[in-house]
MMTF fields as JSON, N, C-alpha, C and O atoms, coordinates in Angstrom:
{
  "mmtfVersion": "1.0.0",
  "mmtfProducer": "UNKNOWN",
  "numBonds": 503,
  "numAtoms": 504,
  "numGroups": 126,
  "numChains": 1,
  "numModels": 1,
  "chainsPerModel": [1],
  "groupsPerChain": [126],
  "chainIdList": ["A"],
  "bondAtomList": [4, 2, 8, 6, 12, 10, 16, 14, 20, 18, 24, 22, 28, 26, 32, 30, 36, 34, 40, 38, 44, 42, 48, 46, 52, 50, 56, 54, 60, 58, 64, 62, 68, 66, 72, 70, 76, 74, 80, 78, 84, 82, 88, 86, 92, 90, 96, 94, 100, 98, 104, 102, 108, 106, 112, 110, 116, 114, 120, 118, 124, 122, 128, 126, 132, 130, 136, 134, 140, 138, 144, 142, 148, 146, 152, 150, 156, 154, 160, 158, 164, 162, 168, 166, 172, 170, 176, 174, 180, 178, 184, 182, 188, 186, 192, 190, 196, 194, 200, 198, 204, 202, 208, 206, 212, 210, 216, 214, 220, 218, 224, 222, 228, 226, 232, 230, 236, 234, 240, 238, 244, 242, 248, 246, 252, 250, 256, 254, 260, 258, 264, 262, 268, 266, 272, 270, 276, 274, 280, 278, 284, 282, 288, 286, 292, 290, 296, 294, 300, 298, 304, 302, 308, 306, 312, 310, 316, 314, 320, 318, 324, 322, 328, 326, 332, 330, 336, 334, 340, 338, 344, 342, 348, 346, 352, 350, 356, 354, 360, 358, 364, 362, 368, 366, 372, 370, 376, 374, 380, 378, 384, 382, 388, 386, 392, 390, 396, 394, 400, 398, 404, 402, 408, 406, 412, 410, 416, 414, 420, 418, 424, 422, 428, 426, 432, 430, 436, 434, 440, 438, 444, 442, 448, 446, 452, 450, 456, 454, 460, 458, 464, 462, 468, 466, 472, 470, 476, 474, 480, 478, 484, 482, 488, 486, 492, 490, 496, 494, 500, 498],
  "bondOrderList": [1, 1, 1, 1, 1, 1, 1, 1, 1, 1, 1, 1, 1, 1, 1, 1, 1, 1, 1, 1, 1, 1, 1, 1, 1, 1, 1, 1, 1, 1, 1, 1, 1, 1, 1, 1, 1, 1, 1, 1, 1, 1, 1, 1, 1, 1, 1, 1, 1, 1, 1, 1, 1, 1, 1, 1, 1, 1, 1, 1, 1, 1, 1, 1, 1, 1, 1, 1, 1, 1, 1, 1, 1, 1, 1, 1, 1, 1, 1, 1, 1, 1, 1, 1, 1, 1, 1, 1, 1, 1, 1, 1, 1, 1, 1, 1, 1, 1, 1, 1, 1, 1, 1, 1, 1, 1, 1, 1, 1, 1, 1, 1, 1, 1, 1, 1, 1, 1, 1, 1, 1, 1, 1, 1, 1],
  "groupList": [{"groupName": "MET", "atomNameList": ["N", "CA", "C", "O"], "elementList": ["N", "C", "C", "O"], "formalChargeList": [0, 0, 0, 0], "bondAtomList": [1, 0, 2, 1, 3, 2], "bondOrderList": [1, 1, 2], "singleLetterCode": "M", "chemCompType": "L-PEPTIDE LINKING"}, {"groupName": "VAL", "atomNameList": ["N", "CA", "C", "O"], "elementList": ["N", "C", "C", "O"], "formalChargeList": [0, 0, 0, 0], "bondAtomList": [1, 0, 2, 1, 3, 2], "bondOrderList": [1, 1, 2], "singleLetterCode": "V", "chemCompType": "L-PEPTIDE LINKING"}, {"groupName": "PRO", "atomNameList": ["N", "CA", "C", "O"], "elementList": ["N", "C", "C", "O"], "formalChargeList": [0, 0, 0, 0], "bondAtomList": [1, 0, 2, 1, 3, 2], "bondOrderList": [1, 1, 2], "singleLetterCode": "P", "chemCompType": "L-PEPTIDE LINKING"}, {"groupName": "ASN", "atomNameList": ["N", "CA", "C", "O"], "elementList": ["N", "C", "C", "O"], "formalChargeList": [0, 0, 0, 0], "bondAtomList": [1, 0, 2, 1, 3, 2], "bondOrderList": [1, 1, 2], "singleLetterCode": "N", "chemCompType": "L-PEPTIDE LINKING"}, {"groupName": "THR", "atomNameList": ["N", "CA", "C", "O"], "elementList": ["N", "C", "C", "O"], "formalChargeList": [0, 0, 0, 0], "bondAtomList": [1, 0, 2, 1, 3, 2], "bondOrderList": [1, 1, 2], "singleLetterCode": "T", "chemCompType": "L-PEPTIDE LINKING"}, {"groupName": "LEU", "atomNameList": ["N", "CA", "C", "O"], "elementList": ["N", "C", "C", "O"], "formalChargeList": [0, 0, 0, 0], "bondAtomList": [1, 0, 2, 1, 3, 2], "bondOrderList": [1, 1, 2], "singleLetterCode": "L", "chemCompType": "L-PEPTIDE LINKING"}, {"groupName": "GLU", "atomNameList": ["N", "CA", "C", "O"], "elementList": ["N", "C", "C", "O"], "formalChargeList": [0, 0, 0, 0], "bondAtomList": [1, 0, 2, 1, 3, 2], "bondOrderList": [1, 1, 2], "singleLetterCode": "E", "chemCompType": "L-PEPTIDE LINKING"}, {"groupName": "ILE", "atomNameList": ["N", "CA", "C", "O"], "elementList": ["N", "C", "C", "O"], "formalChargeList": [0, 0, 0, 0], "bondAtomList": [1, 0, 2, 1, 3, 2], "bondOrderList": [1, 1, 2], "singleLetterCode": "I", "chemCompType": "L-PEPTIDE LINKING"}, {"groupName": "CYS", "atomNameList": ["N", "CA", "C", "O"], "elementList": ["N", "C", "C", "O"], "formalChargeList": [0, 0, 0, 0], "bondAtomList": [1, 0, 2, 1, 3, 2], "bondOrderList": [1, 1, 2], "singleLetterCode": "C", "chemCompType": "L-PEPTIDE LINKING"}, {"groupName": "GLY", "atomNameList": ["N", "CA", "C", "O"], "elementList": ["N", "C", "C", "O"], "formalChargeList": [0, 0, 0, 0], "bondAtomList": [1, 0, 2, 1, 3, 2], "bondOrderList": [1, 1, 2], "singleLetterCode": "G", "chemCompType": "PEPTIDE LINKING"}, {"groupName": "ASP", "atomNameList": ["N", "CA", "C", "O"], "elementList": ["N", "C", "C", "O"], "formalChargeList": [0, 0, 0, 0], "bondAtomList": [1, 0, 2, 1, 3, 2], "bondOrderList": [1, 1, 2], "singleLetterCode": "D", "chemCompType": "L-PEPTIDE LINKING"}, {"groupName": "ARG", "atomNameList": ["N", "CA", "C", "O"], "elementList": ["N", "C", "C", "O"], "formalChargeList": [0, 0, 0, 0], "bondAtomList": [1, 0, 2, 1, 3, 2], "bondOrderList": [1, 1, 2], "singleLetterCode": "R", "chemCompType": "L-PEPTIDE LINKING"}, {"groupName": "SER", "atomNameList": ["N", "CA", "C", "O"], "elementList": ["N", "C", "C", "O"], "formalChargeList": [0, 0, 0, 0], "bondAtomList": [1, 0, 2, 1, 3, 2], "bondOrderList": [1, 1, 2], "singleLetterCode": "S", "chemCompType": "L-PEPTIDE LINKING"}, {"groupName": "PHE", "atomNameList": ["N", "CA", "C", "O"], "elementList": ["N", "C", "C", "O"], "formalChargeList": [0, 0, 0, 0], "bondAtomList": [1, 0, 2, 1, 3, 2], "bondOrderList": [1, 1, 2], "singleLetterCode": "F", "chemCompType": "L-PEPTIDE LINKING"}, {"groupName": "ALA", "atomNameList": ["N", "CA", "C", "O"], "elementList": ["N", "C", "C", "O"], "formalChargeList": [0, 0, 0, 0], "bondAtomList": [1, 0, 2, 1, 3, 2], "bondOrderList": [1, 1, 2], "singleLetterCode": "A", "chemCompType": "L-PEPTIDE LINKING"}, {"groupName": "GLN", "atomNameList": ["N", "CA", "C", "O"], "elementList": ["N", "C", "C", "O"], "formalChargeList": [0, 0, 0, 0], "bondAtomList": [1, 0, 2, 1, 3, 2], "bondOrderList": [1, 1, 2], "singleLetterCode": "Q", "chemCompType": "L-PEPTIDE LINKING"}, {"groupName": "HIS", "atomNameList": ["N", "CA", "C", "O"], "elementList": ["N", "C", "C", "O"], "formalChargeList": [0, 0, 0, 0], "bondAtomList": [1, 0, 2, 1, 3, 2], "bondOrderList": [1, 1, 2], "singleLetterCode": "H", "chemCompType": "L-PEPTIDE LINKING"}, {"groupName": "TYR", "atomNameList": ["N", "CA", "C", "O"], "elementList": ["N", "C", "C", "O"], "formalChargeList": [0, 0, 0, 0], "bondAtomList": [1, 0, 2, 1, 3, 2], "bondOrderList": [1, 1, 2], "singleLetterCode": "Y", "chemCompType": "L-PEPTIDE LINKING"}],
  "groupTypeList": [0, 1, 2, 3, 2, 4, 2, 5, 6, 0, 4, 7, 8, 6, 1, 1, 7, 7, 6, 6, 9, 4, 10, 11, 4, 12, 11, 7, 3, 12, 13, 3, 14, 5, 15, 14, 4, 16, 13, 2, 13, 10, 2, 14, 11, 13, 13, 1, 13, 14, 0, 5, 4, 10, 14, 15, 9, 15, 9, 10, 5, 0, 5, 1, 1, 4, 16, 1, 2, 4, 3, 15, 6, 1, 17, 1, 5, 5, 6, 2, 7, 4, 13, 14, 10, 11, 5, 15, 6, 1, 11, 1, 7, 5, 12, 2, 12, 12, 13, 14, 13, 2, 5, 2, 9, 6, 17, 10, 13, 4, 5, 11, 1, 10, 3, 14, 13, 1, 14, 16, 11, 11, 1, 16, 1, 17],
  "groupIdList": [1, 2, 3, 4, 5, 6, 7, 8, 9, 10, 11, 12, 13, 14, 15, 16, 17, 18, 19, 20, 21, 22, 23, 24, 25, 26, 27, 28, 29, 30, 31, 32, 33, 34, 35, 36, 37, 38, 39, 40, 41, 42, 43, 44, 45, 46, 47, 48, 49, 50, 51, 52, 53, 54, 55, 56, 57, 58, 59, 60, 61, 62, 63, 64, 65, 66, 67, 68, 69, 70, 71, 72, 73, 74, 75, 76, 77, 78, 79, 80, 81, 82, 83, 84, 85, 86, 87, 88, 89, 90, 91, 92, 93, 94, 95, 96, 97, 98, 99, 100, 101, 102, 103, 104, 105, 106, 107, 108, 109, 110, 111, 112, 113, 114, 115, 116, 117, 118, 119, 120, 121, 122, 123, 124, 125, 126],
  "secStructList": [7, 5, 1, 7, 7, 3, 3, 3, 3, 3, 3, 3, 3, 3, 3, 3, 3, 3, 7, 6, 6, 6, 7, 7, 3, 3, 3, 3, 3, 3, 7, 1, 3, 3, 7, 7, 1, 1, 1, 1, 5, 7, 7, 7, 7, 7, 3, 3, 3, 3, 3, 3, 3, 1, 7, 5, 3, 3, 3, 3, 3, 3, 3, 3, 3, 3, 3, 6, 6, 6, 6, 3, 3, 3, 3, 3, 3, 3, 3, 3, 3, 3, 3, 1, 1, 6, 6, 7, 7, 3, 3, 3, 3, 3, 7, 7, 7, 1, 7, 7, 5, 7, 1, 1, 3, 3, 3, 3, 3, 3, 3, 3, 3, 6, 6, 3, 3, 3, 3, 3, 3, 3, 3, 3, 3, 7],
  "xCoordList": [1.652, 0.23, -0.369, 0.166, -1.474, -2.101, -3.57, -4.221, -4.126, -3.424, -3.053, -3.278, -2.481, -2.176, -3.468, -4.485, -3.448, -4.661, -5.128, -4.343, -6.414, -7.031, -7.308, -7.925, -6.87, -7.147, -8.573, -9.012, -9.288, -10.602, -10.485, -11.313, -9.438, -9.244, -7.821, -7.237, -7.277, -6.028, -6.073, -6.335, -5.819, -5.82, -4.765, -4.374, -4.309, -3.37, -4.102, -4.649, -4.11, -4.905, -4.259, -3.31, -4.795, -4.251, -4.733, -3.996, -5.979, -6.574, -7.396, -8.08, -7.327, -8.205, -8.926, -8.297, -10.255, -11.065, -11.818, -12.474, -11.719, -12.487, -13.539, -13.214, -14.8, -15.899, -16.107, -16.302, -16.059, -16.25, -17.689, -18.625, -17.854, -19.181, -19.593, -20.111, -19.37, -19.764, -18.582, -18.764, -17.368, -16.14, -16.076, -15.295, -16.906, -16.868, -15.622, -15.15, -15.101, -13.858, -14.102, -14.781, -13.541, -13.59, -12.167, -11.28, -11.964, -10.688, -10.879, -11.732, -10.084, -10.256, -9.079, -7.921, -9.396, -8.404, -7.476, -6.254, -8.06, -7.251, -6.541, -7.063, -5.344, -4.588, -3.744, -3.418, -3.4, -2.46, -1.39, -0.616, -1.36, -0.332, -0.065, -0.963, 1.185, 1.604, 2.506, 3.381, 2.282, 3.152, 4.183, 3.825, 5.446, 6.542, 7.053, 7.013, 7.531, 8.137, 9.641, 10.261, 10.228, 11.661, 11.911, 11.025, 13.122, 13.5, 14.791, 15.675, 14.936, 13.922, 12.691, 12.792, 11.524, 10.237, 9.697, 9.444, 9.526, 8.978, 7.498, 7.161, 6.608, 5.181, 4.634, 5.237, 3.494, 2.798, 2.402, 2.462, 2.009, 1.611, 0.523, -0.413, 0.661, -0.339, -0.453, 0.356, -1.475, -1.76, -1.913, -2.374, -1.512, -1.809, -2.861, -2.617, -4.04, -5.16, -5.464, -5.491, -5.693, -6.07, -7.005, -6.947, -7.864, -8.691, -8.295, -8.324, -7.924, -7.477, -8.344, -8.84, -8.531, -9.321, -8.814, -7.851, -9.479, -9.251, -7.896, -7.31, -7.407, -6.165, -6.373, -7.347, -5.464, -5.558, -4.161, -3.245, -4.018, -2.745, -2.005, -2.565, -0.735, 0.105, 1.117, 1.534, 1.501, 2.487, 3.141, 2.873, 3.999, 4.689, 4.131, 4.207, 3.563, 3.055, 4.176, 4.811, 4.414, 5.486, 4.935, 4.251, 5.245, 4.985, 6.323, 7.261, 6.405, 7.63, 7.282, 6.35, 8.038, 7.859, 9.06, 10.206, 8.783, 9.835, 9.725, 8.644, 10.856, 10.916, 10.988, 12.0, 9.915, 9.785, 10.879, 11.448, 11.217, 12.242, 13.605, 14.315, 13.971, 15.28, 15.173, 16.185, 13.937, 13.675, 14.352, 14.722, 14.506, 15.154, 14.094, 13.165, 14.252, 13.38, 13.783, 14.934, 12.836, 13.143, 12.561, 12.89, 11.694, 11.094, 10.584, 10.009, 10.8, 10.272, 9.762, 10.45, 8.547, 7.948, 7.479, 6.806, 7.828, 7.478, 6.701, 7.14, 5.531, 4.691, 4.065, 3.856, 3.764, 3.056, 1.589, 1.018, 0.991, -0.429, -1.008, -0.352, -2.246, -2.89, -4.307, -5.064, -4.653, -6.005, -6.523, -5.952, -7.61, -8.188, -8.798, -8.687, -9.44, -10.006, -10.127, -9.912, -10.471, -10.467, -11.591, -11.536, -12.606, -13.706, -13.448, -14.153, -12.448, -12.168, -11.633, -10.808, -12.126, -11.579, -10.649, -11.078, -9.392, -8.385, -8.11, -7.763, -8.274, -8.024, -6.549, -6.031, -5.886, -4.476, -4.393, -4.857, -3.802, -3.592, -2.128, -1.684, -1.395, 0.034, 0.301, -0.267, 1.169, 1.574, 3.095, 3.785, 3.612, 5.072, 5.679, 5.235, 6.682, 7.35, 8.771, 9.346, 9.324, 10.672, 10.824, 11.777, 9.867, 9.818, 9.903, 9.241, 10.714, 10.801, 10.939, 11.59, 10.315, 10.48, 11.78, 11.879, 12.781, 14.086, 14.129, 14.906, 13.294, 13.331, 11.914, 11.005, 11.71, 10.397, 10.184, 11.141, 8.914, 8.594, 7.493, 6.817, 7.33, 6.317, 6.879, 8.04, 6.026, 6.379, 5.332, 4.132, 5.797, 4.918, 4.868, 5.904, 3.679, 3.458, 2.926, 1.797, 3.733, 3.383, 3.2, 4.04, 2.083, 1.854, 2.202, 1.784, 2.978, 3.343, 3.044, 3.164, 2.66, 2.526, 3.396, 3.261, 4.295, 5.287, 6.001, 6.269, 6.303, 7.033, 6.273, 6.853, 4.988, 4.171, 3.351, 2.795, 3.28, 2.539, 1.072, 0.447, 0.523, -0.9, -1.608, -2.644, -1.052, -1.705, -0.694, 0.365, -1.033, -0.167, -0.963, -2.02, -0.432, -0.956, 0.238, 1.337, 0.008, 1.08, 0.77, -0.37, 1.811, 1.692, 2.709, 3.882, 2.235, 3.105, 3.512, 2.65, 4.81, 5.329, 6.055, 6.977, 5.619, 6.192, 6.483, 6.967],
  "yCoordList": [16.376, 16.14, 17.221, 17.536, 17.786, 18.867, 18.545, 18.176, 18.66, 18.627, 17.196, 16.272, 17.02, 15.669, 14.89, 15.474, 13.574, 12.78, 12.742, 12.894, 12.539, 12.334, 10.847, 10.249, 10.229, 8.804, 8.598, 9.266, 7.674, 7.272, 6.035, 5.799, 5.25, 4.007, 3.512, 3.729, 2.844, 2.102, 0.94, 1.124, -0.254, -1.442, -2.419, -2.398, -3.273, -4.335, -5.644, -5.849, -6.531, -7.743, -8.901, -8.716, -10.104, -11.297, -11.472, -11.988, -11.044, -11.277, -10.07, -9.464, -9.718, -8.719, -9.398, -9.974, -9.322, -9.924, -8.81, -7.986, -8.79, -7.84, -8.658, -9.499, -8.401, -9.164, -8.787, -7.621, -9.814, -9.602, -9.16, -9.692, -8.207, -7.715, -6.497, -5.538, -6.511, -5.368, -4.484, -3.32, -5.029, -4.33, -3.998, -3.145, -4.681, -4.493, -5.165, -6.18, -4.572, -5.048, -5.575, -4.938, -6.745, -7.309, -7.439, -7.947, -6.971, -7.135, -8.215, -8.086, -9.289, -10.446, -10.529, -10.374, -10.773, -10.953, -9.752, -9.886, -8.59, -7.403, -7.619, -8.286, -7.05, -7.256, -6.035, -5.212, -5.951, -4.927, -5.541, -4.827, -6.889, -7.596, -8.947, -9.574, -9.377, -10.678, -11.357, -10.727, -12.648, -13.422, -14.148, -14.925, -13.899, -14.498, -15.744, -15.858, -16.667, -17.881, -17.713, -18.42, -16.76, -16.482, -15.165, -14.649, -14.638, -13.408, -13.652, -14.33, -13.124, -12.346, -13.203, -14.4, -12.544, -13.213, -12.886, -11.727, -13.927, -13.78, -14.153, -15.336, -13.149, -13.454, -14.054, -13.929, -14.7, -15.152, -13.909, -12.79, -14.109, -12.986, -12.159, -12.705, -10.846, -9.937, -8.727, -8.534, -7.911, -6.765, -5.493, -5.517, -4.391, -3.06, -2.49, -2.324, -2.193, -1.703, -0.269, 0.046, 0.598, 1.978, 2.507, 2.085, 3.433, 4.189, 5.649, 6.191, 6.274, 7.664, 8.49, 7.976, 9.759, 10.652, 12.08, 12.342, 12.996, 14.442, 14.91, 15.865, 14.219, 14.647, 14.589, 14.009, 15.184, 15.176, 15.125, 15.808, 14.29, 14.211, 12.92, 11.975, 12.904, 11.727, 11.983, 13.116, 10.902, 11.044, 9.713, 8.705, 9.728, 8.528, 8.123, 8.878, 6.905, 6.34, 5.529, 4.709, 5.758, 5.051, 4.432, 5.092, 3.145, 2.475, 2.32, 1.741, 2.84, 2.737, 2.009, 2.396, 0.951, 0.219, 0.525, 0.301, 1.042, 1.475, 0.72, 0.621, 0.184, -0.409, 0.758, 1.455, 0.969, 2.178, 2.311, 3.396, 1.271, 1.461, 1.927, 2.661, 1.501, 1.885, 2.97, 3.497, 3.301, 4.264, 3.842, 4.686, 2.533, 2.01, 1.615, 0.866, 2.14, 1.727, 0.32, 0.086, -0.619, -2.007, -2.418, -3.49, -1.578, -1.906, -0.628, 0.231, -0.508, 0.621, 0.08, -0.685, 0.484, 0.112, 1.392, 2.215, 1.562, 2.771, 2.37, 1.513, 3.0, 2.736, 4.043, 4.955, 4.143, 5.328, 5.285, 4.21, 6.455, 6.557, 7.705, 8.726, 7.53, 8.543, 8.805, 7.871, 10.069, 10.508, 11.294, 12.321, 10.81, 11.481, 12.828, 13.807, 12.871, 14.123, 14.004, 12.931, 15.109, 15.149, 14.339, 14.05, 13.967, 13.182, 11.682, 10.901, 11.274, 9.862, 9.253, 9.85, 8.043, 7.268, 6.224, 5.378, 6.284, 5.374, 4.279, 4.545, 3.046, 1.877, 1.497, 1.322, 1.373, 0.995, -0.376, -0.552, -1.345, -2.678, -3.036, -3.24, -3.106, -3.404, -4.706, -4.952, -5.532, -6.777, -6.788, -7.146, -6.387, -6.367, -7.742, -8.751, -7.77, -9.031, -9.015, -7.951, -10.193, -10.327, -9.472, -8.705, -9.624, -8.788, -9.649, -10.682, -9.229, -9.899, -8.846, -7.817, -9.126, -8.267, -8.678, -9.806, -7.796, -8.204, -8.39, -9.2, -7.642, -7.648, -7.558, -7.128, -7.957, -7.729, -6.238, -5.466, -5.843, -4.456, -3.902, -4.634, -2.593, -1.88, -1.525, -1.137, -1.668, -1.299, -0.335, -0.578, 0.761, 1.771, 1.566, 1.614, 1.338, 1.232, 2.587, 2.952, 3.331, 4.694, 4.79, 4.324, 5.406, 5.718, 7.18, 8.06, 7.42, 8.775, 8.927, 7.967, 10.111, 10.431, 11.644, 12.678, 11.499, 12.547, 12.971, 14.152, 11.98, 12.119, 12.867, 13.186, 13.153, 13.795, 12.72, 11.824, 12.816, 11.859, 11.816, 12.857, 10.596, 10.414, 9.654, 10.101, 8.498, 7.682, 6.705, 6.47, 6.131, 5.092, 4.175, 4.54, 2.977, 1.978, 1.373, 1.29, 0.958, 0.368, -1.11, -1.477, -1.95, -3.378, -3.751, -3.389, -4.483, -4.973, -6.4, -7.26, -6.663, -7.999, -8.477, -7.826, -9.622, -10.136, -11.613, -12.207],
  "zCoordList": [-10.323, -10.223, -9.345, -8.282, -9.79, -9.035, -8.851, -9.829, -7.669, -6.384, -6.026, -6.808, -4.834, -4.375, -4.171, -3.796, -4.414, -4.226, -2.78, -1.845, -2.629, -1.321, -1.164, -2.046, -0.064, 0.126, 0.631, 1.567, 0.007, 0.488, 1.371, 2.25, 1.117, 1.856, 1.623, 0.561, 2.635, 2.478, 3.447, 4.636, 2.943, 3.787, 3.3, 2.133, 4.201, 3.861, 4.127, 5.211, 3.128, 3.242, 2.49, 1.728, 2.721, 2.08, 0.645, -0.195, 0.352, -0.962, -1.375, -0.551, -2.669, -3.268, -4.426, -5.314, -4.403, -5.46, -6.174, -5.537, -7.504, -8.314, -9.054, -9.892, -8.733, -9.311, -10.774, -11.119, -11.623, -13.05, -13.307, -12.71, -14.177, -14.524, -13.732, -14.303, -12.398, -11.571, -11.201, -10.844, -11.285, -10.926, -9.43, -9.009, -8.632, -7.183, -6.612, -7.125, -5.534, -4.945, -3.539, -2.734, -3.252, -1.904, -1.379, -2.065, -0.148, 0.529, 1.578, 2.455, 1.494, 2.37, 3.344, 2.955, 4.604, 5.67, 5.821, 5.745, 6.035, 6.329, 7.655, 8.548, 7.777, 9.007, 9.344, 8.489, 10.643, 11.112, 12.017, 12.653, 12.063, 12.832, 12.175, 11.614, 12.26, 11.728, 12.741, 13.334, 12.931, 13.807, 12.95, 12.064, 13.211, 12.441, 13.137, 14.362, 12.335, 12.888, 13.069, 13.862, 12.319, 12.382, 11.629, 10.948, 11.764, 11.052, 10.301, 10.824, 9.089, 8.382, 8.063, 7.793, 8.104, 7.906, 6.525, 6.196, 5.726, 4.377, 4.432, 4.458, 4.449, 4.575, 3.285, 2.219, 3.403, 2.199, 1.4, 1.91, 0.174, -0.675, 0.013, 0.597, -0.066, 0.481, -0.427, -1.335, -0.168, -1.024, -0.198, 0.943, -0.807, -0.287, -1.227, -2.421, -0.674, -1.467, -1.051, 0.139, -2.034, -1.728, -2.807, -3.962, -2.412, -3.35, -3.179, -2.074, -4.288, -4.27, -5.203, -6.206, -4.885, -5.72, -5.572, -4.85, -6.268, -6.112, -6.651, -6.141, -7.694, -8.341, -9.846, -10.327, -10.575, -12.034, -12.626, -12.168, -13.668, -14.362, -14.054, -13.498, -14.43, -14.239, -13.136, -12.897, -12.472, -11.409, -11.107, -11.761, -10.107, -9.655, -8.3, -7.331, -8.246, -7.009, -6.37, -7.033, -5.095, -4.399, -3.123, -2.34, -2.923, -1.662, -0.957, -1.506, 0.263, 1.059, 2.355, 3.061, 2.663, 3.914, 4.795, 4.405, 5.992, 6.91, 8.224, 8.805, 8.691, 10.028, 11.006, 11.073, 11.762, 12.581, 13.632, 13.745, 14.417, 15.457, 14.935, 15.622, 13.718, 13.176, 12.103, 11.642, 11.709, 10.631, 9.317, 8.502, 9.127, 7.92, 6.893, 7.195, 5.658, 4.567, 4.143, 3.774, 4.196, 3.87, 2.527, 2.018, 1.936, 0.643, -0.003, 0.666, -1.32, -2.092, -3.418, -4.093, -3.786, -5.064, -5.744, -5.124, -7.005, -7.751, -8.992, -9.759, -9.189, -10.355, -10.832, -10.032, -12.134, -12.615, -12.19, -12.012, -12.031, -11.728, -12.544, -12.748, -13.011, -13.838, -13.336, -13.071, -13.209, -12.884, -14.082, -14.449, -14.695, -15.858, -15.463, -16.202, -14.298, -13.781, -12.27, -11.706, -11.616, -10.156, -9.521, -8.325, -10.293, -9.752, -9.828, -9.189, -10.601, -10.781, -9.483, -8.792, -9.167, -8.059, -8.658, -9.443, -8.292, -8.84, -7.814, -6.663, -8.268, -7.423, -7.546, -8.649, -6.405, -6.348, -5.682, -4.556, -6.38, -5.809, -6.028, -7.158, -4.934, -5.002, -4.254, -3.19, -4.823, -4.173, -4.079, -5.034, -2.906, -2.766, -3.054, -2.506, -3.906, -4.241, -3.686, -3.456, -3.477, -2.918, -1.666, -1.523, -0.772, 0.424, 1.671, 1.764, 2.627, 3.921, 5.021, 4.839, 6.157, 7.326, 8.013, 8.497, 8.07, 8.596, 10.119, 10.624, 10.846, 12.311, 12.861, 12.15, 14.118, 14.725, 14.954, 15.019, 15.076, 15.383, 14.504, 13.782, 14.58, 13.805, 12.433, 12.301, 11.408, 10.036, 9.512, 9.633, 8.93, 8.354, 6.844, 6.181, 6.294, 4.854, 4.406, 4.733, 3.66, 3.268, 1.767, 0.997, 1.349, -0.064, -0.292, 0.459, -1.345, -1.748, -3.231, -3.993, -3.637, -5.06, -5.313, -4.658, -6.28, -6.572, -5.291, -5.069, -4.458, -3.201, -2.106, -1.068, -2.317, -1.283, -0.56, -1.195, 0.758, 1.566, 1.151, 0.948, 1.026, 0.71, 1.827, 2.319, 2.236, 3.265, 3.851, 3.268, 5.023, 5.578, 6.484, 7.0, 6.667, 7.598, 8.32, 7.772, 9.545, 10.325, 10.598, 10.883, 10.505, 10.774, 11.836, 11.751, 12.841, 13.906, 13.569, 13.389, 13.482, 13.198, 14.459, 14.948, 14.966, 16.222, 16.131, 17.095]
}
């Protein structure tokens, strides 16, 4: 993909609503910290939302979740992504499945396209 996408937004939230008719998007209950009752901690369903632009062509979108203190990748999701032209804003909505936080600490949620860094958010799990 040439060039790499530019992130307009990236957030982690409990709910994403796409309004029928207007195609407007609402992100509900965005968070950067979670309180666990035990480990491994299996959170309720959540979403990684991003808006990307300034790229053209097809590529591989990857979400990588890394436990920062150990630098261990605990989750990887790979999906195709397509940009019709460089002006298009592509909405990315990912819902990690079968996912648990194995240990307390900081987790880095990183988006990559064709293995190149695009954006990241950090979540503290305690």
